[in-house]
C-alpha positions as CSV (number, residue, x, y, z in Angstrom):
1,X,-7.1,4.2,10.8
2,X,-5.9,7.0,8.6
3,X,-2.4,5.7,8.4
4,X,-3.5,2.7,6.3
5,X,-4.3,2.8,2.6
6,X,-8.0,4.0,2.9
7,X,-7.0,7.2,4.6
8,X,-4.3,7.9,2.0
9,X,-6.7,7.2,-0.8
10,X,-9.2,9.7,0.5
11,X,-6.9,12.4,1.7
12,X,-3.9,12.4,-0.5
13,X,-5.5,11.3,-3.8
14,X,-8.4,13.6,-3.5
15,X,-6.5,16.7,-2.6
16,X,-2.8,16.5,-3.5
17,X,-3.0,14.3,-6.6
18,X,-5.9,16.1,-8.1
19,X,-3.9,19.3,-8.3
20,X,-0.5,17.8,-9.0
21,X,-1.6,15.2,-11.5
22,X,-4.0,17.4,-13.3
23,X,-1.5,20.3,-13.4
24,X,1.7,18.4,-14.2
25,X,0.5,15.4,-16.3
26,X,-2.2,17.3,-18.2
27,X,0.3,20.1,-19.0
28,X,2.9,17.6,-20.2
29,X,0.4,15.6,-22.2
30,X,-0.9,18.7,-23.9
31,X,2.6,19.9,-24.7
32,X,3.5,16.5,-26.2
33,X,0.3,16.4,-28.3
34,X,1.0,19.9,-29.6
35,X,4.6,18.9,-30.5
36,X,3.4,15.7,-32.3
37,X,0.7,17.6,-34.2
38,X,3.2,20.3,-35.3
39,X,5.8,17.7,-36.5
40,X,3.4,15.1,-37.9
41,X,3.3,14.7,-41.6
42,X,-0.1,14.0,-43.2
43,X,-3.4,15.8,-43.5
44,X,-4.2,18.9,-41.6
45,X,-6.3,18.6,-38.5
46,X,-10.0,18.2,-39.2
47,X,-12.0,21.3,-39.3
48,X,-15.7,21.8,-39.1
49,X,-18.4,19.5,-38.0
50,X,-16.5,16.2,-37.9
51,X,-13.5,17.6,-36.0
52,X,-15.9,19.3,-33.6
53,X,-17.9,16.1,-33.1
54,X,-14.7,14.1,-32.4
55,X,-13.4,16.6,-29.9
56,X,-16.8,16.7,-28.2
57,X,-16.9,12.9,-28.0
58,X,-13.4,12.8,-26.5
59,X,-14.4,15.4,-23.9
60,X,-17.5,13.4,-22.9
61,X,-15.5,10.2,-22.7
62,X,-12.8,11.9,-20.6
63,X,-15.4,13.3,-18.3
64,X,-17.3,9.9,-17.9
65,X,-14.1,7.9,-17.2
66,X,-13.1,10.5,-14.7
67,X,-16.4,10.4,-12.9
68,X,-16.4,6.6,-12.8
69,X,-12.9,6.6,-11.3
70,X,-11.3,4.6,-14.1
71,X,-7.9,6.3,-13.8
72,X,-7.8,6.5,-10.0
73,X,-5.7,3.4,-9.5
74,X,-3.1,4.6,-12.0
75,X,-2.9,8.0,-10.3
76,X,-2.5,6.3,-6.9
77,X,0.3,4.1,-8.2
78,X,2.1,7.1,-9.7
79,X,1.7,8.9,-6.4
80,X,3.1,5.9,-4.4
81,X,6.1,5.6,-6.7
82,X,6.8,9.4,-6.7
83,X,6.1,10.2,-3.0
84,X,6.7,6.8,-1.3
85,X,9.2,4.9,-3.4
86,X,9.8,2.1,-0.9
87,X,6.1,1.3,-0.2
88,X,4.3,-1.7,-1.6
89,X,2.0,-1.1,-4.5
90,X,-1.4,-2.8,-3.9
91,X,-3.1,-4.8,-6.6
92,X,-6.0,-3.3,-8.4
93,X,-8.5,-5.4,-6.4
94,X,-6.8,-4.4,-3.1
95,X,-6.9,-0.8,-4.0
96,X,-10.6,-0.8,-4.8
97,X,-11.5,-3.0,-1.8
98,X,-9.7,-0.5,0.5
99,X,-11.2,2.5,-1.3
100,X,-14.8,1.2,-1.0
101,X,-14.2,0.3,2.7
102,X,-13.1,3.8,3.3
103,X,-16.2,5.2,1.6
104,X,-18.4,3.0,3.7
105,X,-16.7,4.2,6.9
106,X,-16.7,7.8,5.9
107,X,-19.6,8.4,3.5
108,X,-19.2,12.2,3.3
109,X,-21.2,14.0,0.7
110,X,-22.4,11.5,-1.8
111,X,-25.8,10.4,-3.2
112,X,-25.8,6.7,-2.2
């Protein structure tokens, strides 16, 4: 049943999208943020303990949302639109239902 959504979710999202999305999107977002910071009027970026604390908190939040899979659906939709423009985009609940069904069929290396 790898031609259906669950196979695509496991195979393409995990391998292909991880590299492409992380490489392309993160690079574009970082470049946009650098450009905005350079052109933005106002106070200089925070230096010292407060700035370090905020950056640390953002890093932890980014990591936790990544581990929990919060952005997986958005990445999958972006993949569908980029690689399979004519295919139907599943709803959020359909996506997660199919993803969990695939995990139950193919548990792989996971703790529970």
